[in-house]
DSSP file (Angstrom, degrees, kcal/mol; ACC not computed):
  #  RESIDUE AA STRUCTURE BP1 BP2  ACC     N-H-->O    O-->H-N    N-H-->O    O-->H-N    TCO  KAPPA ALPHA  PHI   PSI    X-CA   Y-CA   Z-CA
    1    1 A M              0   0    0      0, 0.0     8,-1.5     0, 0.0     2,-0.3   0.000 360.0 360.0 360.0 146.7  118.6  111.3  119.0
    2    2 A S  B     -A    8   0A   0      6,-0.2     5,-0.1     1,-0.1     0, 0.0  -0.793 360.0-112.4-120.8 162.2  120.2  112.8  121.9
    3    3 A E    >   -     0   0    0      4,-3.1     3,-2.4    -2,-0.3    -1,-0.1  -0.369  52.2 -88.7 -77.2 167.7  119.8  116.0  123.9
    4    4 A P  T 3  S+     0   0    0      0, 0.0    -1,-0.1     0, 0.0    -2,-0.0   0.743 127.9  58.9 -52.2 -28.4  122.7  118.5  123.7
    5    5 A G  T 3  S-     0   0    0      2,-0.1    -2,-0.0     1,-0.0     0, 0.0   0.450 119.6-107.3 -77.9  -2.3  124.3  116.8  126.7
    6    6 A G  S <  S+     0   0    0     -3,-2.4     3,-0.0     1,-0.3    -1,-0.0   0.292  76.6 132.0  93.1 -11.3  124.5  113.6  124.9
    7    7 A E        -     0   0    0     -5,-0.1    -4,-3.1     1,-0.1    -1,-0.3  -0.588  63.7-111.0 -79.1 140.2  121.8  111.8  126.8
    8    8 A P  B     -A    2   0A   0      0, 0.0     2,-0.4     0, 0.0    -6,-0.2  -0.359  33.7-117.3 -63.7 141.6  119.2  109.9  124.8
    9    9 A R        -     0   0    0     -8,-1.5     5,-0.1     1,-0.1     2,-0.0  -0.691  30.8-107.4 -84.1 134.4  115.8  111.6  125.0
   10   10 A E    >>  -     0   0    0     -2,-0.4     3,-1.3     1,-0.1     4,-0.9  -0.316  23.7-126.6 -60.8 134.9  113.0  109.5  126.5
   11   11 A W  H 3> S+     0   0    0      1,-0.3     4,-1.8     2,-0.2     3,-0.2   0.816 105.8  68.1 -63.6 -27.1  110.6  108.2  123.8
   12   12 A R  H 3> S+     0   0    0      1,-0.2     4,-2.8     2,-0.2    -1,-0.3   0.864  92.5  60.1 -59.7 -31.3  107.6  109.7  125.8
   13   13 A F  H <> S+     0   0    0     -3,-1.3     4,-3.0     1,-0.2    -1,-0.2   0.919 104.1  49.4 -62.3 -43.7  108.9  113.2  125.0
   14   14 A Y  H  X S+     0   0    0     -4,-0.9     4,-2.7    -3,-0.2    -1,-0.2   0.904 110.0  50.5 -63.8 -37.2  108.5  112.5  121.3
   15   15 A V  H  X S+     0   0    0     -4,-1.8     4,-2.4     2,-0.2    -2,-0.2   0.953 109.8  50.4 -59.7 -49.7  105.0  111.2  121.8
   16   16 A E  H  X S+     0   0    0     -4,-2.8     4,-2.9     1,-0.2    -2,-0.2   0.924 108.9  52.7 -55.6 -45.6  104.2  114.4  123.8
   17   17 A D  H  X S+     0   0    0     -4,-3.0     4,-2.7     1,-0.2     5,-0.3   0.938 106.4  52.4 -54.3 -47.0  105.7  116.4  120.9
   18   18 A M  H  X S+     0   0    0     -4,-2.7     4,-2.3     1,-0.2    -1,-0.2   0.912 110.0  49.2 -60.8 -40.6  103.4  114.6  118.4
   19   19 A I  H  X S+     0   0    0     -4,-2.4     4,-3.1     1,-0.2    -1,-0.2   0.947 111.8  49.0 -62.5 -45.7  100.4  115.5  120.6
   20   20 A G  H  X S+     0   0    0     -4,-2.9     4,-2.2     1,-0.2    -2,-0.2   0.910 112.7  46.4 -56.5 -45.2  101.5  119.1  120.7
   21   21 A F  H  X S+     0   0    0     -4,-2.7     4,-2.3     2,-0.2    -1,-0.2   0.893 112.3  51.4 -63.9 -39.4  102.0  119.3  117.0
   22   22 A G  H  X S+     0   0    0     -4,-2.3     4,-2.5    -5,-0.3    -2,-0.2   0.946 108.8  51.9 -63.9 -46.0   98.5  117.6  116.5
   23   23 A E  H  X S+     0   0    0     -4,-3.1     4,-2.6     1,-0.2    -2,-0.2   0.897 108.2  51.0 -59.8 -37.4   97.0  120.2  118.8
   24   24 A R  H  X S+     0   0    0     -4,-2.2     4,-3.3     2,-0.2     5,-0.3   0.943 106.9  54.1 -61.9 -46.1   98.5  123.0  116.8
   25   25 A V  H  X S+     0   0    0     -4,-2.3     4,-1.6     1,-0.2    -2,-0.2   0.918 112.2  44.5 -54.8 -43.7   97.1  121.5  113.6
   26   26 A R  H  X S+     0   0    0     -4,-2.5     4,-0.7     2,-0.2    -1,-0.2   0.900 114.7  48.2 -66.4 -37.2   93.7  121.5  115.2
   27   27 A D  H >< S+     0   0    0     -4,-2.6     3,-1.1     1,-0.2    -2,-0.2   0.961 111.3  50.0 -65.7 -53.2   94.1  125.0  116.6
   28   28 A Y  H 3< S+     0   0    0     -4,-3.3    -1,-0.2     1,-0.2    -2,-0.2   0.825 118.6  37.1 -57.2 -35.4   95.3  126.4  113.3
   29   29 A T  H >< S+     0   0    0     -4,-1.6     3,-2.4    -5,-0.3    -1,-0.2   0.456  82.1 130.3-102.6  -0.1   92.4  124.9  111.2
   30   30 A A  T << S+     0   0    0     -3,-1.1     3,-0.1    -4,-0.7    -3,-0.0  -0.292  80.8  12.9 -56.4 131.7   89.5  125.4  113.8
   31   31 A G  T 3  S+     0   0    0      1,-0.3    -1,-0.3     0, 0.0     2,-0.2   0.368 104.8 115.5  86.3  -3.8   86.6  127.1  112.1
   32   32 A L    <   -     0   0    0     -3,-2.4    -1,-0.3     4,-0.1     2,-0.2  -0.638  50.9-153.0 -95.0 154.5   88.0  126.5  108.6
   33   33 A N     >  -     0   0    0     -2,-0.2     4,-2.7    -3,-0.1     5,-0.2  -0.626  41.6 -91.1-106.2 178.4   86.5  124.4  105.8
   34   34 A R  H  > S+     0   0    0     -2,-0.2     4,-2.7     1,-0.2     5,-0.2   0.901 124.5  49.7 -59.7 -42.3   88.7  122.8  103.1
   35   35 A E  H  > S+     0   0    0      1,-0.2     4,-1.5     2,-0.2    -1,-0.2   0.910 113.8  43.6 -66.7 -43.1   88.3  125.7  100.8
   36   36 A S  H  4 S+     0   0    0      2,-0.2     4,-0.4     1,-0.2    -1,-0.2   0.880 113.5  53.3 -70.1 -32.6   89.3  128.4  103.3
   37   37 A F  H >< S+     0   0    0     -4,-2.7     3,-1.8     1,-0.2     7,-0.3   0.972 109.0  47.4 -58.6 -54.0   92.1  126.2  104.6
   38   38 A V  H 3< S+     0   0    0     -4,-2.7     3,-0.5     1,-0.3    -1,-0.2   0.825 116.2  46.8 -61.7 -30.5   93.6  125.7  101.1
   39   39 A A  T 3< S+     0   0    0     -4,-1.5    -1,-0.3    -5,-0.2    -2,-0.2   0.475  89.1  89.6 -88.9   0.9   93.3  129.5  100.5
   40   40 A S    X   -     0   0    0     -3,-1.8     2,-1.1    -4,-0.4     3,-1.1   0.501  63.8-166.8 -85.0  -4.2   94.8  130.5  103.8
   41   41 A G  T 3> S+     0   0    0     -3,-0.5     4,-2.3     1,-0.3    -1,-0.2  -0.376  78.4  34.6  63.8 -94.4   98.4  130.8  103.0
   42   42 A M  H 3> S+     0   0    0     -2,-1.1     4,-2.7     2,-0.2    -1,-0.3   0.849 120.2  50.8 -65.8 -34.9  100.3  131.0  106.2
   43   43 A T  H <> S+     0   0    0     -3,-1.1     4,-2.5     2,-0.2     5,-0.2   0.950 110.6  50.5 -66.3 -48.0   97.8  128.7  108.0
   44   44 A Y  H  > S+     0   0    0     -7,-0.3     4,-2.6     1,-0.2    -2,-0.2   0.953 114.4  43.4 -52.4 -56.7   98.2  126.1  105.2
   45   45 A D  H  X S+     0   0    0     -4,-2.3     4,-2.0     1,-0.2    -1,-0.2   0.898 114.1  49.6 -60.0 -45.7  101.9  126.2  105.4
   46   46 A A  H  X S+     0   0    0     -4,-2.7     4,-1.7     2,-0.2    -1,-0.2   0.841 111.6  50.0 -62.6 -35.7  102.0  126.2  109.2
   47   47 A T  H  X S+     0   0    0     -4,-2.5     4,-2.3     2,-0.2     3,-0.3   0.957 110.0  48.9 -68.6 -50.6   99.7  123.2  109.2
   48   48 A L  H  X S+     0   0    0     -4,-2.6     4,-2.4     1,-0.2    -2,-0.2   0.887 110.3  52.6 -56.1 -41.6  101.7  121.3  106.7
   49   49 A R  H  X S+     0   0    0     -4,-2.0     4,-1.8     1,-0.2    -1,-0.2   0.874 109.9  47.4 -62.6 -42.0  104.9  122.0  108.8
   50   50 A N  H  X S+     0   0    0     -4,-1.7     4,-1.7    -3,-0.3    -1,-0.2   0.833 109.1  53.1 -71.4 -33.9  103.3  120.7  111.9
   51   51 A L  H  X S+     0   0    0     -4,-2.3     4,-1.4     2,-0.2    -2,-0.2   0.901 110.2  50.0 -67.3 -38.1  102.0  117.5  110.1
   52   52 A E  H  X S+     0   0    0     -4,-2.4     4,-2.3     1,-0.2    -2,-0.2   0.893 108.1  52.7 -58.6 -40.5  105.6  117.0  109.0
   53   53 A L  H  X S+     0   0    0     -4,-1.8     4,-2.5     2,-0.2     5,-0.2   0.813 103.0  57.4 -70.9 -30.8  106.8  117.4  112.5
   54   54 A I  H  X S+     0   0    0     -4,-1.7     4,-1.8     2,-0.2    -1,-0.2   0.937 110.8  44.4 -60.8 -44.3  104.4  114.8  113.8
   55   55 A G  H  X S+     0   0    0     -4,-1.4     4,-1.0     2,-0.2    -2,-0.2   0.824 111.5  52.2 -64.6 -39.8  106.0  112.4  111.4
   56   56 A E  H >< S+     0   0    0     -4,-2.3     3,-0.5     2,-0.2     4,-0.4   0.907 109.5  50.5 -68.7 -40.3  109.6  113.5  112.3
   57   57 A A  H >< S+     0   0    0     -4,-2.5     3,-2.3     1,-0.2     4,-0.4   0.929 105.9  56.6 -55.5 -48.6  108.8  112.9  116.0
   58   58 A A  H >< S+     0   0    0     -4,-1.8     3,-0.9     1,-0.3    -1,-0.2   0.761  95.9  64.4 -64.2 -22.8  107.5  109.5  115.2
   59   59 A T  T << S+     0   0    0     -4,-1.0    -1,-0.3    -3,-0.5    -2,-0.2   0.712 100.2  52.6 -67.1 -19.4  110.7  108.5  113.6
   60   60 A H  T <  S+     0   0    0     -3,-2.3    -1,-0.2    -4,-0.4    -2,-0.2   0.430  81.7 101.4-101.1   2.3  112.5  108.9  117.0
   61   61 A V  S <  S-     0   0    0     -3,-0.9     5,-0.1    -4,-0.4   -51,-0.0  -0.756  88.4-106.5 -79.6 131.7  110.1  106.6  118.9
   62   62 A P    >>  -     0   0    0      0, 0.0     4,-2.4     0, 0.0     3,-0.8  -0.169  18.2-119.9 -63.2 149.7  112.0  103.4  119.2
   63   63 A E  H 3> S+     0   0    0      1,-0.3     4,-2.5     2,-0.2     5,-0.2   0.831 112.9  59.8 -55.6 -34.3  110.9  100.5  117.0
   64   64 A S  H 3> S+     0   0    0      1,-0.2     4,-1.2     2,-0.2    -1,-0.3   0.888 107.8  45.6 -65.6 -34.9  110.3   98.3  120.0
   65   65 A V  H <> S+     0   0    0     -3,-0.8     4,-0.6     2,-0.2    -2,-0.2   0.894 113.1  49.8 -69.6 -44.9  107.7  100.9  121.2
   66   66 A R  H >< S+     0   0    0     -4,-2.4     3,-0.7     1,-0.2     6,-0.2   0.875 110.7  49.6 -62.0 -38.3  106.1  101.2  117.7
   67   67 A N  H 3< S+     0   0    0     -4,-2.5    -1,-0.2     1,-0.2    -2,-0.2   0.834 108.8  53.9 -71.1 -34.4  105.9   97.4  117.5
   68   68 A A  H 3< S+     0   0    0     -4,-1.2    -1,-0.2     1,-0.3    -2,-0.2   0.577 111.8  45.4 -78.6  -8.4  104.2   97.3  120.9
   69   69 A H    X<  +     0   0    0     -3,-0.7     3,-1.4    -4,-0.6    -1,-0.3  -0.606  60.7 160.9-135.6  73.7  101.6   99.7  119.9
   70   70 A P  T 3   +     0   0    0      0, 0.0    -1,-0.1     0, 0.0    -2,-0.1   0.630  65.0  79.0 -70.3 -13.6  100.3   98.7  116.5
   71   71 A E  T 3  S+     0   0    0     -3,-0.1    39,-0.1     2,-0.1    -3,-0.0   0.714  81.0  76.6 -68.3 -13.5   97.1  100.7  117.1
   72   72 A I  S <  S-     0   0    0     -3,-1.4     2,-2.3    -6,-0.2     3,-0.2  -0.857  89.0-132.0 -93.4 125.5   99.2  103.9  116.1
   73   73 A P     >  +     0   0    0      0, 0.0     4,-2.6     0, 0.0     5,-0.2  -0.428  41.3 164.6 -79.5  67.9   99.7  103.9  112.4
   74   74 A W  H  >  +     0   0    0     -2,-2.3     4,-2.8    -5,-0.2     5,-0.2   0.883  69.8  48.4 -52.9 -48.9  103.4  104.6  112.7
   75   75 A R  H  > S+     0   0    0     -3,-0.2     4,-3.4     1,-0.2     5,-0.2   0.945 113.2  48.2 -57.8 -49.9  104.4  103.7  109.1
   76   76 A A  H  > S+     0   0    0      2,-0.2     4,-2.9     1,-0.2     5,-0.2   0.920 111.3  50.2 -60.6 -41.8  101.6  105.9  107.7
   77   77 A I  H  X S+     0   0    0     -4,-2.6     4,-2.3     2,-0.2    -2,-0.2   0.972 115.4  43.1 -57.9 -55.3  102.6  108.8  110.0
   78   78 A I  H  X S+     0   0    0     -4,-2.8     4,-2.1     1,-0.2    -2,-0.2   0.908 113.2  52.0 -55.4 -48.9  106.2  108.5  108.9
   79   79 A G  H  X S+     0   0    0     -4,-3.4     4,-2.5    -5,-0.2    -1,-0.2   0.898 108.2  51.6 -59.4 -44.5  105.2  108.0  105.2
   80   80 A A  H  X S+     0   0    0     -4,-2.9     4,-2.6    -5,-0.2     5,-0.2   0.903 107.9  52.8 -60.8 -39.9  103.0  111.1  105.3
   81   81 A R  H  X S+     0   0    0     -4,-2.3     4,-2.9    -5,-0.2     5,-0.2   0.935 110.2  47.1 -59.3 -43.0  105.9  113.1  106.7
   82   82 A N  H  X S+     0   0    0     -4,-2.1     4,-2.4     1,-0.2     5,-0.4   0.898 112.4  48.1 -64.6 -41.3  108.1  112.0  104.0
   83   83 A R  H  X S+     0   0    0     -4,-2.5     4,-2.2     2,-0.2     7,-0.2   0.915 114.8  47.3 -68.2 -41.0  105.5  112.7  101.2
   84   84 A L  H  < S+     0   0    0     -4,-2.6    -2,-0.2     1,-0.2    -1,-0.2   0.940 118.9  40.6 -63.3 -48.6  104.8  116.3  102.7
   85   85 A A  H  < S+     0   0    0     -4,-2.9    -2,-0.2    -5,-0.2    -1,-0.2   0.805 131.3  22.1 -74.4 -29.5  108.6  117.0  103.0
   86   86 A H  H  < S+     0   0    0     -4,-2.4     3,-0.2    -5,-0.2    -3,-0.2   0.689 120.2  51.9-115.3 -22.7  109.8  115.6   99.8
   87   87 A G    ><  +     0   0    0     -4,-2.2     3,-2.7    -5,-0.4    -1,-0.1  -0.196  57.5 145.3-113.0  43.1  106.8  115.5   97.4
   88   88 A Y  G >  S+     0   0    0      1,-0.3     3,-0.9     2,-0.2    -1,-0.2   0.727  70.3  58.9 -58.2 -27.7  105.6  119.0   97.7
   89   89 A L  G 3  S+     0   0    0      1,-0.2    -1,-0.3    -3,-0.2    -2,-0.1   0.703 108.3  46.0 -69.3 -20.2  104.6  119.0   94.0
   90   90 A H  G <  S+     0   0    0     -3,-2.7     2,-0.4    -7,-0.2    -1,-0.2   0.150  75.4 133.5-112.2  18.4  102.3  116.1   94.6
   91   91 A I    <   -     0   0    0     -3,-0.9     2,-0.6    -4,-0.1     3,-0.1  -0.593  45.3-148.4 -75.6 124.6  100.5  117.2   97.8
   92   92 A E     >  -     0   0    0     -2,-0.4     4,-2.2     1,-0.2     3,-0.3  -0.860   3.9-149.5 -98.2 116.9   96.8  116.6   97.4
   93   93 A D  H  > S+     0   0    0     -2,-0.6     4,-2.7     1,-0.2     5,-0.2   0.868  97.6  56.2 -55.3 -40.3   94.6  119.1   99.4
   94   94 A D  H  > S+     0   0    0      1,-0.2     4,-2.2     2,-0.2    -1,-0.2   0.918 107.3  48.7 -60.7 -41.3   91.9  116.6   99.9
   95   95 A T  H  > S+     0   0    0     -3,-0.3     4,-1.8     2,-0.2    -2,-0.2   0.894 112.4  47.3 -64.2 -42.9   94.3  114.3  101.5
   96   96 A V  H  X S+     0   0    0     -4,-2.2     4,-2.3     2,-0.2    -2,-0.2   0.914 110.5  51.7 -63.5 -41.9   95.7  116.8  103.8
   97   97 A W  H  X S+     0   0    0     -4,-2.7     4,-2.9     1,-0.2    -2,-0.2   0.881 108.3  52.8 -63.3 -38.0   92.3  118.0  104.7
   98   98 A N  H  X>S+     0   0    0     -4,-2.2     4,-2.7    -5,-0.2     5,-1.1   0.882 107.6  51.9 -65.8 -35.0   91.3  114.4  105.6
   99   99 A M  I  <>S+     0   0    0     -4,-1.8     5,-3.6     3,-0.2    -2,-0.2   0.918 111.5  47.0 -59.6 -43.4   94.2  114.2  107.7
  100  100 A I  I  <5S+     0   0    0     -4,-2.3    -2,-0.2     1,-0.2    -1,-0.2   0.952 119.9  38.0 -62.1 -49.8   93.2  117.3  109.5
  101  101 A E  I  <5S+     0   0    0     -4,-2.9    -2,-0.2    -5,-0.1    -1,-0.2   0.831 136.0   7.6 -71.4 -35.5   89.6  116.3  109.9
  102  102 A D  I  X5S+     0   0    0     -4,-2.7     4,-1.5    -5,-0.2    -3,-0.2   0.823 123.8  45.8-118.8 -50.0   90.0  112.6  110.7
  103  103 A A  I  ><S+     0   0    0     -5,-1.1     4,-3.4     1,-0.2     5,-0.2   0.937 110.3  50.8 -76.7 -48.9   93.5  111.3  111.2
  104  104 A V  H  ><S+     0   0    0     -5,-3.6     4,-2.6     1,-0.2     5,-0.2   0.924 110.1  46.3 -59.4 -47.6   94.9  114.0  113.6
  105  105 A P  H  > S+     0   0    0      0, 0.0     4,-2.0     0, 0.0    -1,-0.2   0.934 117.0  46.1 -63.4 -42.5   92.1  114.0  116.1
  106  106 A Q  H  X S+     0   0    0     -4,-1.5     4,-3.1     1,-0.2    -2,-0.2   0.935 113.4  49.5 -60.9 -45.1   92.2  110.2  116.3
  107  107 A L  H  X S+     0   0    0     -4,-3.4     4,-3.0     1,-0.2     5,-0.3   0.930 109.6  50.0 -63.5 -42.9   96.0  110.1  116.5
  108  108 A V  H  X S+     0   0    0     -4,-2.6     4,-1.8    -5,-0.2    -1,-0.2   0.902 112.7  48.3 -62.7 -39.8   96.1  112.7  119.3
  109  109 A S  H  X S+     0   0    0     -4,-2.0     4,-2.3    -5,-0.2    -1,-0.2   0.962 114.6  45.9 -64.4 -50.3   93.4  110.6  121.3
  110  110 A D  H  X S+     0   0    0     -4,-3.1     4,-2.1     1,-0.2    -2,-0.2   0.861 111.1  50.9 -61.7 -35.6   95.5  107.4  120.7
  111  111 A L  H  X S+     0   0    0     -4,-3.0     4,-2.2     2,-0.2    -1,-0.2   0.849 108.6  52.1 -74.6 -30.4   98.7  108.9  121.6
  112  112 A R  H  X S+     0   0    0     -4,-1.8     4,-2.4    -5,-0.3    -2,-0.2   0.952 111.6  48.2 -66.3 -45.0   97.2  110.3  124.9
  113  113 A K  H  X S+     0   0    0     -4,-2.3     4,-2.2     1,-0.2    -2,-0.2   0.888 109.3  52.9 -61.8 -38.4   96.0  106.7  125.7
  114  114 A L  H  X S+     0   0    0     -4,-2.1     4,-2.6     2,-0.2    -1,-0.2   0.939 110.7  46.8 -59.6 -48.9   99.4  105.3  124.9
  115  115 A L  H  X S+     0   0    0     -4,-2.2     4,-3.0     1,-0.2     5,-0.2   0.912 111.7  51.2 -60.7 -44.0  101.0  107.8  127.3
  116  116 A K  H  X S+     0   0    0     -4,-2.4     4,-2.0     2,-0.2    -1,-0.2   0.905 110.4  47.8 -63.8 -39.5   98.5  107.0  130.0
  117  117 A R  H  X S+     0   0    0     -4,-2.2     4,-2.2     2,-0.2     5,-0.2   0.922 111.1  51.6 -64.5 -47.5   99.0  103.3  129.7
  118  118 A A  H  X S+     0   0    0     -4,-2.6     4,-1.3     1,-0.2    -2,-0.2   0.897 111.0  48.9 -53.8 -44.1  102.8  103.9  129.8
  119  119 A E  H  X S+     0   0    0     -4,-3.0     4,-0.9     1,-0.2    -1,-0.2   0.910 111.9  48.7 -64.8 -41.9  102.4  106.0  133.1
  120  120 A E  H  < S+     0   0    0     -4,-2.0    -1,-0.2     1,-0.2    -2,-0.2   0.812 110.8  49.4 -70.2 -30.2  100.3  103.3  134.6
  121  121 A N  H  < S+     0   0    0     -4,-2.2    -1,-0.2     1,-0.2    -2,-0.2   0.726 106.5  57.2 -79.5 -21.7  102.7  100.5  133.7
  122  122 A A  H  <        0   0    0     -4,-1.3    -2,-0.2     1,-0.2    -1,-0.2   0.687 360.0 360.0 -84.5 -16.7  105.7  102.5  135.2
  123  123 A E     <        0   0    0     -4,-0.9    -1,-0.2    -5,-0.1    -2,-0.1   0.481 360.0 360.0 -71.7 360.0  104.0  102.8  138.6
């Protein structure tokens, strides 16, 4: 993917985007339990959208970077995005809630570590 000027976008920016989308998920769902989240309407929809965006950004991280960082579940992230975007009739609220409670906080932490290591290696 390229920026409007035609220059390819650095992969680190996609990782930063993933972190930002993950933080939005956490902010949107802070203080909610599964039942209040499912009943929340706009919060539910906004959260699903940001989960999709995490996966969309992951698709733009080069395969070489993904292969070098197997601690990040790239395939699962991209697969979840595809299920959320295309399988809306089969979205399981328990699965989404587990993503919010467990997967997203771990992912944000792991992505921060990945960026820190990349910065240290670039110096």
